[in-house]
C-alpha positions as CSV (number, residue, x, y, z in Angstrom):
1,M,-59.0,78.7,-15.5
2,E,-57.4,76.0,-17.3
3,K,-54.0,78.3,-17.4
4,V,-54.3,78.5,-13.6
5,K,-54.3,74.8,-13.0
6,G,-51.1,74.5,-15.2
7,K,-49.6,77.0,-13.8
8,I,-50.2,75.4,-10.2
9,K,-49.4,72.2,-11.5
10,E,-46.2,73.6,-13.0
11,F,-45.2,75.2,-9.6
12,T,-45.6,72.1,-7.4
13,G,-44.1,70.1,-9.6
14,K,-40.8,72.8,-9.4
15,I,-41.1,72.9,-5.7
16,T,-41.3,69.0,-5.0
17,G,-38.7,67.8,-7.8
18,H,-41.8,66.0,-10.1
19,E,-40.6,66.1,-13.6
20,R,-43.8,65.1,-14.8
21,L,-46.3,67.3,-12.8
22,E,-44.5,70.0,-13.9
23,A,-44.4,69.0,-17.7
24,E,-48.3,68.3,-16.9
25,G,-48.6,71.6,-16.0
26,K,-46.7,73.2,-18.9
27,T,-49.1,71.4,-21.3
28,D,-52.0,72.4,-19.9
29,Q,-51.2,75.9,-20.2
30,V,-50.5,75.4,-23.6
31,R,-53.3,73.7,-24.4
32,A,-55.4,76.4,-22.6
33,K,-53.6,78.8,-25.0
34,I,-54.9,76.9,-28.0
35,R,-58.4,76.5,-27.2
36,E,-57.9,80.7,-26.0
37,K,-56.0,81.3,-29.9
38,A,-59.3,79.2,-31.6
39,T,-62.1,80.8,-29.7
40,N,-60.7,83.7,-30.7
41,V,-60.3,83.0,-34.7
42,R,-64.1,81.5,-34.2
43,H,-65.4,84.7,-33.0
44,R,-63.7,86.5,-35.6
45,A,-65.2,84.6,-38.4
46,E,-68.9,84.6,-37.0
47,G,-68.4,88.3,-37.0
48,I,-66.8,89.0,-40.3
49,R,-69.8,86.4,-41.5
50,D,-72.8,88.3,-39.5
51,S,-71.2,91.3,-41.1
52,L,-71.2,90.1,-44.8
53,K,-74.8,89.2,-44.4
54,H,-75.9,92.6,-42.8
55,D,-74.2,94.4,-46.3
56,R,-76.1,91.8,-48.5
57,S,-80.0,93.0,-46.9
């Protein structure tokens, strides 16, 4: 959802010539990508942890 908001801000900034809004949109998109990647890493780590727990049992 944050990526979409960022794209909308960026697009609105481009068509209105509002550079700050465009930059905020790009920043929002980057933040959303970072959060997405961090969530993926966390899920993978949890999966590895769980598989190691099951192997020890």
